[in-house]
C-alpha angles and dihedrals in degrees: 000000000000116000113245118215115239137155099212121117121257118246101202115199096169094102092045119096110253091241090060099045098088093051092046092048091052092047091051092047091050090055092052116100120227110273092025130092150166140224114254110217119196139157096224133052105294099209095097090053092046092049091048091051090047091055089056100037103025112182094005099103147028123222133194133175115250099173135009128193134059087348119038124204123190123184109222118190122184115227 
């Protein structure tokens, strides 16, 4: 997949234990101002995390894949 240029900070969850990732993602999202965002970085398919966040903050963010493969990057921008 082609790399997309962005200037948002990475939020790397790869070193975080899988049981802690949801909580850490929600905490990071809550600290994000509307109109701003971050790039979620994980080492497994991020769709379960994105769905989980959507269940809690439906309609409050947009997400788009930046990179797919061994490392996944998803741009998350708060509305």
